[in-house]
C-alpha positions in Angstrom: -8.9 -25.2 22.8 -11.1 -25.3 19.7 -12.8 -21.8 19.9 -12.4 -18.4 21.2 -14.4 -15.1 21.5 -13.2 -11.9 20.0 -12.6 -9.5 23.0 -11.6 -6.4 21.1 -9.9 -5.2 18.0 -6.9 -2.9 18.6 -6.9 -1.6 15.0 -9.7 -0.5 12.8 -10.3 -1.0 9.1 -7.9 1.2 7.1 -5.3 1.3 9.9 -1.7 0.5 8.9 -0.4 -2.7 10.6 3.2 -4.1 11.0 4.1 -7.7 10.6 3.6 -9.5 13.9 1.8 -6.4 15.5 -1.0 -7.4 17.9 -4.2 -6.3 16.1 -6.9 -8.3 18.0 -7.4 -10.1 21.4 -9.3 -13.4 21.6 -10.4 -15.1 24.8 -10.2 -18.8 25.1 -11.2 -21.1 27.9 -7.8 -20.5 29.5 -6.6 -17.0 28.7 -6.9 -13.8 26.6 -4.6 -14.4 23.6 -3.1 -11.6 21.5 -3.4 -12.2 17.7 -0.7 -10.7 15.6 -0.9 -9.5 12.0 0.4 -12.1 9.5 1.7 -9.4 7.2 2.4 -5.7 6.9 -0.2 -3.6 5.2 -3.6 -2.1 6.0 -6.4 -3.8 7.9 -8.8 -4.2 5.0 -11.7 -6.1 6.6 -12.9 -7.3 10.0 -14.7 -10.7 9.5 -15.3 -11.3 13.3 -16.6 -8.5 15.4 -16.2 -8.1 19.1 -18.1 -10.7 21.0 -18.3 -13.3 18.2 -17.2 -16.8 18.9 -14.9 -18.3 16.3 -13.3 -21.6 15.7 -9.5 -21.8 16.0 -7.8 -21.0 12.6 -10.9 -19.3 11.4 -10.1 -16.0 9.7 -10.7 -12.9 11.9 -9.9 -10.2 9.2 -7.8 -9.5 6.2 -4.7 -7.5 5.7 -4.0 -5.9 2.3 -0.4 -4.9 1.2 0.2 -1.2 1.0 
């Protein structure tokens, strides 16, 4: 699998997130994959909106420490 499409964000910019909390879902050719936050903090920015196709390992958003 080399790419996926952002299905929906479960958090909005400014929301608190926990380490490993699912924050966005991405659909690949095989399944819808939950993507977890890599750190605790606040969702600072969404780089790939719903419906956007991204390459695997491309940043989807940023989390800033609280």
